[in-house]
Structure formats: structure tokens, C-alpha cells
N, C-alpha and C positions, 0 to 999 in steps of 0.2 A: 752902475753895474747892470742895470736892466737892459741896456742896448747890447751888452756883451752876451747876456743869457739868451736874448731873442736871436741874435746872430748865430750863436752856437746851435740853437734849436732848429733854426731855418736850414742851416747847412747840413745838419744831421738828417733831417727829414728829406731834404732835397737829394742827398746822397742815397738814402734808402729807396725813394721813389725812382730815381734814375737807375739804380741797380735792378729793381724789379722790372722796370720797362725793358731794360736791356736783356734781362734773363728771359722774359716771356715773348718779347716782340723783336728784339734785335734792331732797334731803331737807329743806332749809331754805329759807325765803323769802329772796330776794336781800338785802334790807336787813339781816336778822339775820345772814346769812352774812358780809357785809362788815363789820359791827360786830364779829363774833367774830374775824375774821381781823385786823382792825386792833388789837383788844385783845391777841390773841396776839403780834402783832408788837411792840407796845409792851412787853409783859412780857418778851419775848425780848431786845430791845435794852437795856432797863434792867438786867436781870439780867446780861447779858453785860458791860455797862459796869462795874457794881459788882464783878463777879468779877475783871475784868482790873485795875481800880484796886487792889483788895485784894491781888491777887497781886503787883503791882509794889511796893506798900507793904511787904509781908512780905519780898520779896527785897531791897529797899533796906535794911530794918532788919537783915536777916541779914548783909548786906555791911558795914554800919556796925559791927556787933558783932564781925565777924571782922577789922576793921581795914583793909579794902580801900578804904573810902570814909571821908573825914574828916568 
């Protein structure tokens, strides 16, 4: 679960930094900036989804082994 959290955090921070740089300095052409932000958003959402599903699966498995769930 830790790699998923780190990946989500890095993509979120990278998106924020890239947005601020674009806002203040206009470093990238607009189409490239939009594509980069969409790509970062997709990576963030997919990673977050996989991390949450994996965490739920591991918790469910632990509860089954402990006898709390049949």
C-alpha cells in the first residue's frame, strides 16, 4: 500500500507545482500542459483506486483469518 500512497502524493504535488509554474511563468504551450495535467490526473485516479481496492482486500482477508467474517 505504501508505493500507492507515495505515487498518489508525488502525482498530486507534481500537478500542483506544474499548475503554479504554468500560471506564473507560462513555461509550456497550452496543449502540452493540458495533456500533462490530464495524464497526471488519470495516473492519480487509477493509482488511488488500485490502492484502495487492495487495502480493502487485505483488511477483508485479515478479518476472515481472525474469524470475524465467515
